[in-house]
N, C-alpha and C positions, 0 to 999 in steps of 0.2 A: 393404709395411707390414703388420704383423700385426694381426689383429682385436683382440688383447689391448691393443695400444698405442692403438688408436683409442678403446677404451672404458675406458681406465684411469681417466679422470676421471668415469665414469658407472657405478659399481658395480651399480646396479640393472639395467643392461643386461647386464652380465657374468653376473649371477644368472639372468636370463631365457635367456641363451645356453646356459649349462651345463645348465639344467633342460629345455631343448628336447628334443623327441622326435627319433628318428633320421630323421624325415621332414622336419626343418626345414633349409632352406638359409640360408646367410649369406654376404654379400658386402660388401666395403668398396670404395667408388668415390671418385673425385675429384669436383669440382663439375660436371664434364661427364659424369658417370656412366661413366667409364672404370674398369674393374675393377682395383683395386690389390691385392686379396687376397680369398680366399674359403675356405669350409670344404670338406672332402672330399666332403660330400654333394652339393654343387652340381656338382662335377666328375663324380661318379658319375651324377647325373641326366642329364648331357649325353652320357654314354658317351664322354667325351673321354679321351685318354691323359695329358693334363696339365691343370693349372688354366688357365682362360681369362683369364690376366692380360693386360691391355692391350686387351681387347675392350670394346666398347660394351655396357652392360648391357641396353639396349633391343633388341639383337639376340638376346638370350637369353630375357628375360622380356617378353612382349608383352601390351599391354592388351586387354581383351575387345572394345573398339570401336576405331575408327580414330583414336583420340586420340594426341597425342604422348606419348612414354614418360614424361617427368618426372613424379614422383608428384604426386598431388592435394594442394592446399594450402587450408586453411580460410580463407575470406574474412574471418572475424571475428577469429580468433586468430593467423593466419599459421602455424599448426602444420601439419606434414605429416600427412596422413590415411592410414589403412589403405586398401588397394585390392586388387581381385582381378586377378591377372596369370596368364598361361598360359605354360608353357615352350614356346617357339616350336617349331612343326612337330610338336607333340604335343597330347594332350588332358589333360595333367597340369596341374592348377590349384593355385595357391598364393595364400593370403591373406597379403599382404606388408605389413610394417610398416617405415616409413622414419624414420630418426633422423639428425639433423645433429649430428655430433660432431667437434669440433676441426677444422673446415674440410673435413671429408669426410662422406660419407653411409654409414651402416650400414643395410643392407637385410636384414631377416629375413623369410623366407617359410615359412609353415606349410602343408604339403601338404594339400589338401582331398580328394584321392583320388576325384574325380568328373569328369564331363564338363561341357561348357558348360551344357547344359540343367539338369543337377543343381545346378550352382552358381547358375544364375539362379533356380531354384526356391528354393534356400536363401536367396538374397538377397531374393526376394519375401517369404518367410516373415519374414525379419529386418525388412523394410520394414513388413510388417503389424504386427509386434510393436512397432516404433518408433511407428507410427501410433497403436496402442492406448495406448502409454505417453504419447504426446503428448496424446491425448484425456484420459487420466487426470490428467496434469499440468495441463491446462487446467481440468479440473473442480476440482482441488485449489486452483488459483490463484483460481478464482471463489469457492470456499468461504472462502479466506483473505480475499479482498476483502470478502465479506459480513460475515465476523467482524470485520474491521477497522472497517467502517462501523458495525457494532453497538457495538463498543467505544468508537469515537469519539462516537457518539450518547449512550451511557451516561455518558461522561465529561463531557458538556456539559449533561446533563438532570437536573433535580430529579426523583427517582424517584416522589415522592408526587403531585405536581401535573402532571408532564409538561412544565412550562415549562422554559426555560433556567435553569441554575444561576448563582450569582453570578459564578463565574470566567469562564464563557463570555459572560455579559452584558457584563462589563467589557471583554473582548476585542473584541466587536462594537461596543460603545458608543464605545470610543476611536477605532475606525476611522470611525464615523459622525460623531463630534465633529470629527475632523480634516477630513473631507470637507465638513461644513457650514461650517467656518471658511474653508476654501479657496475655496468657491464662494459664500459669503455668503448661504446660505439659512437660514431659522429652524429651530431645533431646541429642543424642549421636553422636559423630564423630568417625570414624575409619580411621586412616592413615595406608596405606599398602605399603610396599616396597619390591621389588624382591631381594632376597639375591644373592650376588655375580653375579649380572647381567653383570657387566663389563667383567667378565671372559667369559661369553657366547659370547658376541660380539667379544672379542679379539681372542678367540680360534676357535669358530665355524662360525663367521662372522655375519654381521648385518642382513642378511636374517633370520638366526636362532633366533636372538634376537627379530626381528619383530614378528616372529611366536609365541614366548613366550608371548609377550605383547598382541597379539590378543587373544590367548587362555585364558590368565588371565582375560582380559576384558570380554570375553564370560562367564567364570565361575562366575565372579562377577555379571554380569547382570542376569544370570540364577537364582541366589540365592536372588535377591532383591525383595522386595514387590513393589507395584505400587508407594507408597509414598516415598520410599527410592530414593536417588539421587547419583549415583556413577559418578566419573569423573577421567580423567587422570590429575594429578596435575602437572606433569613434569617429563620427563625422564621415569624412571621405578617406579615412585611413584604415587600411586592412593589414592583417598579419597572418602568417602561416608558419607552423613549425614543420620541419622536414626531417623525420627520423632516418637514421642510417644514411645521412647525406652530408658530404663534405661541402665546403664553401664553393669549390669550383663547379660542382654539380648544381648547387643552389643557384649559382650565377646563370647557368644555362637555363634553368627553370624560370628565373626572373626575366631574362631576356625574351624567352618564348611568350610569356604573358604580356610583356610590354609590346612586343612586335605584333602580336595578335590583336591587341586592343587598338593600337595606332592604325592598323589597316582596316578597321571597321568604320562604317559611316553611321554611327549610332544616332547622331542628331539630324541626319539627312540634310547636312549642310556642309559643303566642301570647305567652308571657312572655319568650321569647328571640328578639329581633330582631337579626339580624347586620348591623352597620353598619361603615363604614370612615371613616377620616380620610385626607385627600389633601393632599399638598403639591406645588406646581407651580412650576417655574422655567424661564425661557427663557434660552438661551445669550446671553451678552454677549461683546463683543470681547475684554475683559480676562479672561474666564473660562479656567480650566483644566478638564480633565475632572473632577477631584476637586472643584474649586471649584463647579462646577454641581451636582454631587451634594449637596454640603454645603448649598447654598442651597435645594434641593428638600427636604432633610431638615429644615432650619430652618422651612420653610413647613409641613411636616407637623406638627412639634411645636407650631407656632402654632395649627393646627387642633385639636390635642388640648387645648391650654390654653383654647380658646374654646368648649369643650363637646362636641367630637367630632362625628362624622357630618356633616362639612362639608369644603369645599375651601378652601385658602388659596393665594395666589400670592405669590412673593417675587422 
């Protein structure tokens, strides 16, 4: 069998073969590594009068260690791997590449021109380089993981207040809603809205309004348990779900937030007291996630209608 026939369906190998230096050897073997054909350079390297057809390739090219001859195979991909082989009974080393082509093996060997020690030194350098590349890859992977976590955090967070945004709140809330329904523990929602917030922006400017939002978010976070989940729902409106909490306990929580905020001099002006209205609803068996939000929202607007700076439960 001619090499050209073995590689006719793999033109990239043909190109590599023709571009090879004069030091490259090539052989085609059957599945048992019996030589079916080889190039003249392999015959010359053996100082043989004729091509070693019919011989076992392992009697010509020997591994550096006492391993069996068949080429190394990747455990992950199953692909044949390059390996260092020595022309038997000599110090001539070849870096050999093995390809499975049409039921036979094509073996290409690039002469290294060195002794065992020189080759081992080269392999050591290559291993060191590989270790360096592995460390660099690990560093890049850690940087990517950090960047991914940062991007994920930014996509879930309201940039002004640092609380969760509306989209992430809904994601977490729906999970908590389903959990409380399945295990039948109480779940309450509290909707909170800053009273007359538009007047703050219009009269004192948006910087003052931003400061109010940030302080309110801080007060909310300071009064939450680990399992509570507050978020900025939109504009000056905030929301929090309170797991394992009935409406009466949620009312105590809402009033504590309201009283704390109204007692603060956020705008450093006694004429401007920051207050909130709060609407509270506890999950019922017939509720949907959106239905519970709607009831809390209705309670919030009831608090607004009844004078603001108060909590209402629906």
